[in-house]
C-alpha positions as CSV (number, residue, x, y, z in Angstrom):
1,I,-34.8,27.1,18.5
2,T,-35.4,28.2,15.0
3,M,-32.7,27.1,12.6
4,Q,-31.4,29.8,10.4
5,Q,-31.9,29.2,6.7
6,P,-28.7,29.0,4.6
7,A,-27.6,31.9,2.5
8,V,-29.3,32.1,-0.9
9,C,-27.3,30.1,-3.5
10,H,-26.7,32.3,-6.5
11,L,-26.1,29.3,-8.8
12,P,-29.2,27.2,-9.5
13,N,-28.9,23.4,-9.1
14,E,-29.9,22.8,-12.7
15,D,-26.8,24.6,-13.8
16,V,-24.4,22.0,-12.2
17,E,-24.1,18.2,-12.0
18,V,-22.4,16.0,-9.5
19,L,-19.5,14.1,-11.2
20,N,-18.7,12.0,-8.2
21,S,-19.8,11.8,-4.6
22,E,-18.7,9.4,-1.9
23,Y,-18.2,9.5,1.8
24,G,-17.0,7.2,4.6
25,K,-15.1,6.5,7.7
26,N,-11.3,6.6,7.9
27,V,-8.7,5.1,10.3
28,I,-10.9,2.5,12.0
29,K,-8.4,0.8,14.2
30,L,-9.0,-2.6,15.9
31,L,-7.2,-5.6,17.3
32,R,-8.8,-9.0,16.6
33,I,-7.6,-11.9,18.8
34,R,-8.4,-15.5,17.9
35,R,-7.8,-18.0,20.8
36,D,-7.2,-21.6,20.0
37,D,-6.8,-23.1,23.5
38,K,-3.5,-21.7,24.8
39,K,-2.3,-20.5,21.4
40,H,-3.5,-17.0,20.3
41,F,-3.5,-15.4,16.8
42,I,-3.8,-11.7,16.3
43,K,-4.5,-9.2,13.5
44,E,-4.3,-5.5,14.2
45,V,-5.6,-3.4,11.3
46,E,-6.6,0.0,10.3
47,A,-9.5,0.2,7.9
48,C,-11.1,2.9,5.7
49,V,-14.6,2.5,4.1
50,H,-16.1,4.8,1.5
51,I,-19.5,4.4,-0.3
52,R,-21.4,6.0,-3.1
53,L,-25.2,6.2,-3.0
54,D,-27.7,6.1,-5.9
55,S,-28.7,9.7,-5.2
56,V,-27.0,13.0,-4.2
57,N,-30.0,14.4,-2.3
58,E,-27.9,14.9,0.9
59,Y,-25.5,17.2,-1.1
60,M,-28.0,19.0,-3.3
61,H,-31.3,19.1,-1.4
62,R,-30.5,18.7,2.4
63,D,-32.2,15.3,2.4
64,N,-30.4,12.8,4.6
65,S,-32.9,10.0,4.5
66,A,-30.6,7.7,2.4
67,V,-27.4,8.5,4.3
68,I,-25.8,5.7,6.2
69,P,-24.0,7.4,9.1
70,T,-20.3,7.0,9.1
71,D,-20.6,5.9,12.8
72,T,-22.8,3.0,11.5
73,M,-20.1,2.2,9.0
74,K,-17.5,2.0,11.7
75,N,-19.7,-0.3,13.8
76,I,-20.2,-2.6,10.8
77,V,-16.4,-3.0,10.4
78,L,-16.1,-3.9,14.1
79,A,-19.0,-6.3,13.9
80,L,-17.6,-8.0,10.8
81,A,-14.2,-8.4,12.6
82,K,-16.1,-10.2,15.4
83,C,-18.4,-12.4,13.2
84,K,-16.2,-13.1,10.2
85,G,-12.7,-12.9,11.8
86,I,-9.7,-11.6,9.8
87,Q,-8.0,-14.5,8.1
88,T,-6.3,-12.1,5.7
89,I,-6.8,-8.4,5.2
90,E,-7.8,-9.0,1.6
91,Q,-10.6,-11.3,2.6
92,F,-11.6,-8.8,5.4
93,A,-11.8,-6.0,2.8
94,L,-13.9,-8.2,0.5
95,D,-16.2,-9.0,3.5
96,I,-16.7,-5.3,4.1
97,C,-17.5,-4.6,0.4
98,N,-19.9,-7.6,0.3
99,H,-21.8,-6.5,3.4
100,F,-22.5,-3.0,2.1
101,I,-23.5,-4.2,-1.4
102,S,-25.7,-7.0,-0.2
103,S,-27.3,-5.1,2.7
104,Y,-28.1,-1.7,1.1
105,C,-29.7,-1.7,-2.3
106,H,-29.1,2.1,-2.6
107,V,-25.3,1.7,-2.3
108,L,-23.9,1.7,-5.8
109,Y,-20.2,1.4,-4.9
110,V,-18.1,0.6,-2.0
111,K,-14.3,0.8,-1.5
112,A,-12.4,-0.6,1.5
113,Y,-8.8,0.0,2.4
114,V,-7.2,-2.1,5.1
115,Q,-3.6,-2.1,6.4
116,E,-2.0,-4.4,8.9
117,V,0.3,-3.7,11.8
118,P,3.3,-6.0,11.3
119,W,3.2,-8.1,14.4
120,R,5.2,-11.4,14.3
121,R,5.1,-14.2,16.8
122,L,8.0,-14.2,19.3
123,E,10.4,-17.2,19.2
124,K,13.0,-18.5,21.5
125,N,15.5,-21.2,20.3
126,G,13.2,-21.8,17.4
127,V,10.1,-22.4,19.6
128,P,7.2,-20.0,18.8
129,H,5.5,-18.4,21.8
130,V,1.9,-19.1,22.3
131,H,0.7,-15.6,23.0
132,S,3.5,-13.0,22.7
133,F,4.4,-11.0,19.6
134,I,6.9,-8.4,18.4
135,C,6.3,-5.6,15.9
136,V,8.8,-6.0,13.1
137,P,8.7,-3.1,10.5
138,E,9.6,-5.1,7.4
139,G,7.1,-3.1,5.4
140,I,3.4,-2.5,6.1
141,R,0.9,-4.8,4.3
142,F,-2.1,-3.2,2.8
143,C,-5.0,-3.9,0.4
144,E,-7.8,-2.2,-1.4
145,A,-11.1,-3.8,-2.4
146,E,-13.9,-2.3,-4.4
147,Q,-17.2,-3.5,-5.7
148,C,-20.2,-2.1,-7.6
149,Q,-23.8,-3.4,-7.6
150,N,-24.0,-6.4,-9.9
151,G,-20.2,-6.3,-10.4
152,C,-17.3,-8.5,-9.4
153,P,-15.1,-7.3,-6.6
154,L,-11.6,-6.0,-7.5
155,V,-8.6,-6.5,-5.1
156,L,-5.2,-4.7,-4.9
157,S,-2.6,-5.8,-2.5
158,G,0.6,-4.0,-1.5
159,I,3.6,-3.2,0.6
160,K,4.5,0.2,1.8
161,E,7.1,1.9,4.1
162,L,9.7,-0.9,3.4
163,K,13.2,0.7,3.9
164,L,16.0,-0.9,2.0
165,K,19.7,-0.2,1.9
166,K,22.9,-1.5,0.3
167,T,26.3,0.0,0.8
168,T,27.8,-0.9,-2.6
169,Q,27.0,-2.5,-5.9
170,S,25.2,0.7,-7.1
171,G,26.1,3.5,-9.4
172,F,24.8,6.1,-11.8
173,Q,26.6,6.9,-15.1
174,G,26.0,8.0,-18.7
175,F,23.0,10.3,-17.9
176,H,22.0,13.4,-19.8
177,R,24.1,16.5,-19.1
178,D,23.5,20.2,-19.7
179,K,24.5,23.5,-18.0
180,Y,22.4,22.7,-15.0
181,T,23.9,19.3,-14.3
182,T,26.3,19.3,-11.3
183,I,26.3,15.8,-9.9
184,P,29.3,13.6,-10.8
185,E,29.0,10.2,-12.3
186,R,29.3,7.4,-9.7
187,T,30.4,3.8,-10.0
188,D,30.0,3.0,-6.3
189,R,27.5,4.6,-4.0
190,V,25.0,3.8,-1.2
191,L,21.6,2.8,-2.6
192,S,18.9,3.5,0.0
193,A,15.2,3.8,-0.6
194,E,11.7,3.5,0.8
195,L,9.5,1.2,-1.3
196,F,5.8,1.4,-2.1
197,C,4.5,-1.5,-4.2
198,K,1.0,-2.6,-5.1
199,W,-0.4,-5.2,-7.5
200,S,-3.7,-6.4,-9.0
201,Y,-5.0,-9.9,-9.7
202,G,-6.7,-11.3,-12.8
203,E,-9.4,-12.8,-10.6
204,C,-9.7,-12.8,-6.8
205,Q,-11.0,-16.3,-6.4
206,D,-9.0,-19.1,-4.9
207,I,-6.0,-16.9,-4.2
208,D,-3.7,-17.6,-1.2
209,F,-3.2,-13.9,-0.4
210,D,-0.7,-14.7,2.4
211,C,1.4,-16.8,0.1
212,V,1.4,-14.1,-2.7
213,W,2.3,-11.3,-0.3
214,D,5.2,-13.3,1.2
215,T,6.5,-14.2,-2.2
216,V,6.3,-10.5,-3.4
217,H,8.1,-9.5,-0.3
218,E,10.8,-12.1,-1.0
219,C,11.1,-10.9,-4.6
220,V,11.6,-7.3,-3.6
221,L,14.4,-8.3,-1.2
222,E,16.0,-10.6,-3.7
223,A,15.9,-8.2,-6.7
224,F,17.1,-5.3,-4.6
225,S,20.0,-7.1,-3.0
226,G,21.1,-9.8,-5.3
227,P,23.0,-13.0,-4.2
228,P,24.0,-12.9,-0.5
229,D,27.7,-13.5,-1.2
230,C,28.3,-10.8,-3.8
231,G,25.1,-8.8,-4.5
232,E,24.0,-7.5,-7.9
233,Y,25.0,-4.2,-9.5
234,S,22.3,-1.5,-9.9
235,P,22.9,1.0,-12.6
236,S,20.0,3.2,-11.5
237,H,16.9,3.3,-9.3
238,Q,14.8,2.8,-12.4
239,K,16.5,-0.5,-13.3
240,T,16.1,-1.7,-9.7
241,V,12.4,-0.9,-9.9
242,N,12.2,-3.0,-13.1
243,N,14.1,-5.9,-11.6
244,I,11.6,-6.1,-8.8
245,Q,8.7,-6.1,-11.2
246,M,10.1,-8.6,-13.6
247,L,11.0,-11.1,-10.9
248,T,7.6,-10.7,-9.2
249,L,5.7,-11.3,-12.5
250,A,7.9,-14.3,-13.3
251,K,7.3,-16.0,-10.0
252,I,3.6,-15.1,-9.4
253,P,1.3,-15.8,-12.4
254,Q,-1.8,-14.5,-10.6
255,I,-0.5,-11.0,-10.6
256,Q,-1.5,-9.1,-13.8
257,E,-0.1,-5.6,-13.0
258,I,2.4,-4.3,-10.6
259,E,3.3,-0.7,-9.6
260,V,6.6,0.0,-7.7
261,T,7.9,3.3,-6.4
262,L,11.3,3.8,-4.8
263,N,11.7,7.0,-2.9
264,N,15.4,7.7,-2.7
265,I,17.1,8.3,0.7
266,Y,20.3,10.2,-0.2
267,Y,23.4,10.0,2.0
268,D,26.1,12.7,1.7
269,V,29.8,11.9,2.5
270,I,31.0,14.2,5.3
271,D,34.2,16.2,4.8
272,L,36.4,15.3,7.8
273,K,39.6,17.0,6.6
274,K,39.1,19.8,9.1
275,F,39.6,17.2,11.8
276,G,42.7,15.9,10.1
277,L,40.8,12.7,9.1
278,T,40.2,11.0,5.8
279,N,36.7,9.7,5.0
280,D,36.6,6.9,2.5
281,K,32.8,6.9,2.4
282,E,32.7,5.6,6.0
283,V,30.8,8.4,7.6
284,L,27.7,9.7,5.9
285,I,24.7,11.9,6.8
286,P,21.2,11.4,5.5
287,V,19.6,14.2,3.4
288,D,15.9,14.2,4.0
289,I,14.7,16.7,1.5
290,P,14.4,17.2,-1.4
291,Y,14.2,13.5,-2.4
292,A,13.9,11.7,-5.7
293,S,11.1,9.3,-6.5
294,Y,11.0,6.6,-9.2
295,T,7.7,4.9,-10.3
296,C,6.8,2.4,-12.9
297,T,3.7,0.3,-13.5
298,L,4.2,-2.9,-15.4
299,G,1.5,-5.2,-16.8
300,R,1.4,-8.4,-18.8
301,K,0.9,-7.7,-22.5
302,K,-1.8,-10.4,-22.9
303,C,-3.8,-8.9,-20.1
304,L,-3.5,-5.3,-21.4
305,R,-4.7,-6.5,-24.8
306,E,-7.7,-8.2,-23.3
307,Q,-8.6,-5.1,-21.3
308,A,-8.4,-3.0,-24.5
């Protein structure tokens, strides 16, 4: 069978330049089980790997000789899970980056994204089960690692899809008003949001990634909710974002920069007067769209000056 030649390109290659090119394999799912006699340990993850080569011949000249197939990339991730194990997803992402950089001299850059399914060991009367687990959606743990040839690896860790709610101790007052403003000021409202949070480290050596992630998770819950007996008033989503960041940076010196996003989940109070009932903010209905989003990235001043 004779392959048809592609249509003639009317723009010569010398008139363009490739500004960035990368490719990879997405959503590589696997479950890694480590068996220590009767006690089992699990990590279920989803990984994405992208690389950049030292040429763009596959894009510009139909030359695939340097291309590492994405199926090979998937197989490498599976093999690394077997050979290296998955102690933490951050270390696994670093293992992936190191393999591509050290094994292929024509790979200039590699980026690995790994997220973990939130399995937790089952317990009964305080006794942990040896091989049974329950999926607890208290936020999804994820990380990103990237590395260049002859460069140090960079690691970002994060939490996503963590849903938080408090039924009081939240308001919104004193905001700018003009002819398009219709919302009333509130001194008591439901504050409900989905959180996305990621942070970077000064150096990724000798970091207890599990301990850092657990501490950030605790900081998020503490800053959002306040003391368990009385809570803490939130004057806005923005200030809640800031409270989370400030507490995290205060407790974890290894974190140099932190980004937090709160996507608001709005609840509307239902009018029950037509049923002859009063509704003192007891029955509410969620409003999915449109929704508000609040994002801030906070860094330590010393670090920012050193980067500059």
